[in-house]
N, C-alpha and C positions, 0 to 999 in steps of 0.2 A: 504495499500498499505506498501511497507516496506520502510524502510529507507538506504541511502548508504553515506555510511562511506568510504571518500577517502584520504588517507595518501598515500607518496612519499616523495620519497629521504630520506630514512635510511640510505643508503651506511656502509650497515652491512660488515665490513671486519673479520679478524681473531680470535677477542676477545682474551682471554687472552692466555700467553704460558704458557703452561703448566710448564715448567724447569724454567720458571725465577716467574712466579707467578705474575708476570707485563703484563699490553696489550701490543700486539705489534705496533711498532713504527707508522706503517700505520692506525692502525684501529683510525676509524671518528666516533663510535657508541656507546656511553656507558651508553646506557637509556633501560639496558632492564627490570629494574624494575618498570621503569616508564611507560613503555608499555604494561607491566601485569596488572598493577592496572589500564590504561586506559581499556585494554579488560574488565578487570573484571567490570569495570564501565558500559560499552557497553553492558553487558550480565544484569547486574543488573537494567538499564536502559531499556533496554528492555522488560524484565518481568514486571515493576513494568505499563508501558504503552503500553503494549500486542503490541507492532508492531516489528517486526522483522528489519532486518538488515542487510546488505552485505555488507560487508569490502574490500575494494579494495583495493591492493598495487598497484601503478599508476607506475611504475617504479622505477630502481634506487634504489630499495631495499634491494639488495644485490650488494658488490662491485666486482665485477671480474676484474676489471681493476687495481685496488688499492689495491694490495695483496703483501704484502712482501716474495719476491723470496725466499720462503723456500720451498726446494723440498719435496715431496711425499718417503716415505721410497722406493719406487719401486724403485724411480730414481737415487737408491743409491747403488752399488752393496755389496755385503754383507763384505766382506774387510773394505770397508769403514764403514759399521753403525755401527761393531764392535769395530772400533778402535774411532771411534768419538762418541761422547756424545750426540754431538749438529748437525744436517744436516750444511752441505755445503751452504753456499748460493752465489745465482749467481747471474748476472746481471740485468738480465729481466728478468719479468714470463715467463710463458711459450705461447706458441700458443695454445687456449683453443679448442681442438679437444672436440665431447662432452661427452667421457669416462672422459676425464682428468678436462673436467667441470663442472659432476657431482662427480668427486672426492673432488675439491675442495670444491663443495659448503657443502658438507658434514662437512667438515673440518668447515667451515663455521660457518656452524650451532654447530659443536661438541663447540664451543667457545661460543659460544649465548644460552645456555638449557632455560634460564627464555623468553627469545624471542619464542620459541619453543614450551615452554608450554603457553603461554598465547594467539598463535594462537590454536592450540589444544584445550584450553579450548572451545572460541568462535564455534570451528567446533564440540565438542563434547555437544554444547548448541543449536545445530542446527540451527544454522549460515552460509550462504555463504562468504566463503573466496574466492576471485576473485585476484590472478596475473598478471599483464601488464610486460612486457620488457621496457628498459630506456636500453641508450647508455651506461649505466654503467654494465648492467647485461642482454642485450639482445639474452643470451644463456638461458634463461629458459623460451626459444619454442622448446628448447631439451628436448625428454623423461628421457634419463638418468639424466638429471639435476632435474626435475620433480618429480622423482624418490627417488633421494637423499631428497627432500626434505618431500615426502612421510614417507621415514624410521625415519629419525629426529622427524616427529611427534611424530610417533608410536611408538619411543622411550622414549618420554618424558614421558609416563605412565600416561598420561592426558584423553587417550581417549577411556579409556573402556576396557571392554571384549572385544575378536574377533568380535562377532555381531556387538556392538555399535561404534569397531575402524573402520568398513569395513562402514556402515552409516558413519560415519562423515567424512572419504575418502571422500565421494561419493560429502559432500558439498565444498571438493577445486577441485577450477577450474584454468586452463592456457591457456590464451587468445593468440594469436601471436600479437596484433596489439595495440586493442581497446576494453572497453567497452559500448554498445552502449542501450540504453533504448528508442524508439519511442517516440518520445513527452514529453519528459524530460529532456536526460542527455548524453552529449558525451563523453566519459573519455579516454585521452591516455596520454601517457608521455610528449612528444609536442617536444621532440628534433629535431624528422624532421624537425622543423619550425625554427632551428637554422642551419644557411650556416656551420656553424664550426662542429654540432654533428649531421650531418643528415647523415642516410647509405643511397645509391641508391637503395638499396637492401636487405631491411632489412627484408622481409619475409624468414623463413629460416629452419625452420619447418623439410623440407624433408633433408637437406642436412645429416643429421644422415646417410643415407644410402649411402651418396656419403663421402668417405672418403676424398679424392683427394679434392673436392670443397670447405670441412671445411676451408684446406688452402689459399685456393684463395678466399676464403670469408674474410678472415684476410687482404687480399687486401682492401679490401670494409670495412676499418675502417673509419670512419671519423678523419678531422684533431686534432678534441681533444682530440676524445680516445687516437688517436696514438703518443701523446705527453704527453699524462697522461702515458701512459704506459711504455715508452721508454724513458722520464725526469724529468717529476716532480715528479714521485716517490723515486726519487733519491735524493730531497732535503729533506723530511721523514718529518715528522710530520708538520711543517711549514707551508708547502703549504695548509693542510687542502684538500677539495675537489677545482679543477679549473671546475668550470661549462663552459667558454669560455680561447680561448686564446688571448682575450684582457685584462685578466686581467694579462697575462704576466710578462706587465712592471713594475708592483704594486711588484710582487714580486722580479722583478731585483732588483729594486731602494731599496728594503728591507735590499735586501744580500748585496748590493753594501757599504748600509749606517752601516750596522749591522756585517755581517760576511763574509768580503770578500772571506776570505779564503776559505770556505766552496762553495763558488761560482765558484771560482778558479778549489777547486779541484774535485768538479762536470765535470767543461770543460774538465778537463785534462783528467780523468778518461773517460767520455763518450764519447771514440771516436766511438764505436762500433754503439753510437746514431747513429751520422752524418753517418756511413756505412749504417745501417740500412732504413734511409730515400734515399740514393743513390738509393738502392738492392730494393727498395721499386719502386721506379718510373719506374729501368731497369727490373723490373718481372709483369708490369702490362701492357702487353697486350691485344689486344680485343679478342683474346681466351681465357682467362684468367677471363674476365669478362662471356663470354659465357654462361658457367653452372650454376652460382649463378643468371645470370639476368633472363633464363630461367625460371630457378627454383621458379623465387620473381613472375615471369609473373604467373607460373601454380596456383600458392599459391594465389594469387590476387584472379584470376576468381575464384576460388573454392571459397574463403572467399565471394567475392559478392553475388555469389549462397548462399550458406548458410546464411548471413545477412541478404537476400532478398535487399540488400542498389543497388542491378544492377551496372548499370552504373555511380551511384553517385561516389562508391568508387573507381573509375579507377579515376574521379574528384578528388577526395580528395588526392588520391595518386601521382598528378599532385601536387600537393600542398608545397611538399613538397620542401625545398631548399636548393641543393648540389650545389651548385658555388664555394664555397670553399672546392673545392679537394685539394690532395695534390699537384701534376704537377703544379696546379695554384699556390698554396701559395709558393710553392719554386722560381716558377717566382717573384711575388711579395719580396719574402723574398733579392731576387739576385738584383730586382730593387733598394728597399731598401737599401742593402748595400751601392749599387754604391751611392745612390742619400751621403749616410750615409760621406760616402768617402769623395767625393768629399766636401760635406759640412766642414767634419772634416781640409780640405786641407786647405779651403777657410780660415776657421777660424784661423787655423794654422798661415798662413801667414798675416792675418790682424794683429793677437797680438803681431808678431814678428815684423811685418813692427808698430806697430804703438810705440813697446817699442825702436825698433831703431829710429825712431823719437822723441821720447821723448829725448832720451840718447843725441844727435842731437843736441837737440833744447839745454838741458842741457849745450853741450859745447860750446855752442855760447853764454851764458849769461857771462858779466864779472863781474864774482868773483873769489875771492880765492881758494887756493884748498879745503878749508874745510869746504867752504860756497857753490861751486861744488858738494863733497861728500856728505854734507846734503839734497842739493836738490835730490842728485840721488837718495838717501837711502829714500826719503821720498817717491819719484815718484814709485821707485822701491815698497814699501810697499802697496802704496794704487792701484799700478796697482796688486798687487798678492791679495789684498781685493778681487776688483770686480771681479778676475779669478775666484778665489775661490769661490765668492758669486754667479756669475752666474752657475757656478757647480752644487751648491747646490742646487740652485733654476729649475735647470733640472733634479735634480737625486728626490728632494720631493717636487713635484708639483704633488697633484692629479690628478689619471688618469681619463679619464672619462667613468661612468659607464653603464654597457653592457645596450644596448639599450632594454628595452620588447619592442617596436611595432612590429616586425617581428611576435610574436606569438600571440598578440593582433591581428592584422589584421588576422591571420591562425582559429583564436578562430572566430569573426564575419564570418567569411568566412563559416565557418563548421554548426555554427549556422546558418546559411541562407539555405545552400545544404541540411541536415539533419530535420531541422525545430526543432530544441530546445530550453528550455529557458536555460540550464545552460550546459556550458561547459568548462572542465576541465582540466588543463595541470600539468605538475609539473617541473621539470628540472632544472629551471631559480634558484631556492633557494630563490628567495623573491616572500611574499603574495602577490597575485593581485586579486580587485576587481574590475571589472571595465564592463560598461552597453554599450552593442552593440546598436547603435541607429537603430527600424528597423520603421515598418509604426504600425500605433496602438498600438496593443497589442502583436505585435510580435519583440519587443524588447528580450533582451538577454544579459545573464551576463556571464562574463568567470571569473574565478574563479582560482589562483593557489593558489596551496597547501603549497608551502615555503619547508621548510625543518624539520628532527628533529636532525638534527646537528648543532655547532654552526656556525653562521655567523658575519661574522665580517660588521662589517658597521660604520666604523669609517669614513667616508665619507656622511652618510644619517642620519641625525639627526633624528629620530624615537623614538618613549616610545617604543621601544622593548626592551625583554631580550635578550641575547648575544644567547642562546638557546632556542625557543618556538616552544613547539610539536604543532604544527597547522595540522589542517584539516578540510576537508568540509562538512556537515552533509547536505544531500540533502533528505526534507521529501516534502510530495507531489510534487510538480512542482519549487521548492523554495529550494534555498542553501544559508546556513549559513557560514562563514570563521570563524572558533573557533580553539582556542588552549586548550589544555590540562594542567591543574594547578595541578600538583602534591600534592603542599601546602594543597590547597582546598578539592581536592580530587574531582573536578567537572573541565566542559568547562569555558572558555570566551569569549568573544567575542575576535577579533583579532583587534587591532587599525591601523586604517589607516587615513590618510588626505588624502583631494582632493589636486588635484598639482594645483597652485597657477599660477604656467604657463605653462604649459598641453606643452610636444614638441610639436615638428612642425610639424611633420608628425605624431603623435597619430593617433593610430585606432576609429577611428568615422567614420564608413562609414556612405558615404549618406545613403537615402531611394533609392532602387531600384524600376527602373521605372515600 
């Protein structure tokens, strides 16, 4: 039986700017050489063990949301192209039609030739490469995007002659949602079980033939995608990847303390972002959802039949968590803003009342002018110290981590529905090894493969590197979470610790009746 090698969340961007020789500001993947050596080790290990493998990219391999808004040459008229040596930058990256998404992926792969070489070597060695979509690259379902990847692999020069190239490309597969081996594994990106990053209608291969529906599908962007495209990219490299809008508070606190000028500049310059919010709500009538909803239902029915899952796949589709759409978020933000305004007025009134009460009390003390002045200055100083201390505590205290329970619960339910011992997600950028308690030998394991880009774990004390090249290897029916060590040229086990105090709603499902 072949091994399954699962990686996720590489978030590959534009790579190097050929004009400056430096990486584009929003690039997050700087590890092409490490990934190529990893693939070379996979091939060598396969030859030594006599076991084939399938390399599965489990979503967010490419980041088509986090792109520097540099226009393609065809976006500029000829006179502008001649006049400027550097393209004009726009505020936001464009809406990705199938042709535009294909062109953007081609440019991404042009910036990462060693990554293309690594995949080409795997294909040339006769191993399958499977690409799944994530919330940052859902466009890989579209044929123009897939064709752009094929052309980049051919251009790498590592596929051999024409016959070898045709045979190698036959090992490259694009799946619209998940990879499933009955009785063995279920693999998907996992964003559908995060309420801030779930699509209502994620199946969209056939939208290529419906140009208007592509723009309507933009309205189905989850809240996390929307904020990434229209706001977070403006803060540049400091934000890296925002996996959840629950992380917003950390960035705002950091900016408030370290770079308030940048925060004010982005707020002032991004008036168009707020307009996009309003426009999206106003332009999202039920008729705009009809075509993408019908397309999703049609593709879901086809996939249910092709996969042999039947009604089970419809049940799985209903597990997605779309509670936090934009309209609900705006209502929530409005309520939060109202509460914050009321709290600010209340605190302001309390502060002023306390100060005037102290001032009045000092005036009643029978001391001379110098004594009263000294007492007043001391009181004012202590009052200001307490006020700034309270403000600093509010700004600097750590926010709660993104709760993993929804994805754990979904993994446990998936394992039960499709009866597999291994369920693997990505998306959260956190490595996870979690046993789903079942009945007898029906227990299953949930793995999250983390990410290959930098992870900031200042509030989580774990013995890990800031950059850790994690992957899942499934051999027979057993999974093992590993990370690639470039220095040792071999994989090592990922270090994870038991939770001394599991969260109160941790996903440990009860045994079914």
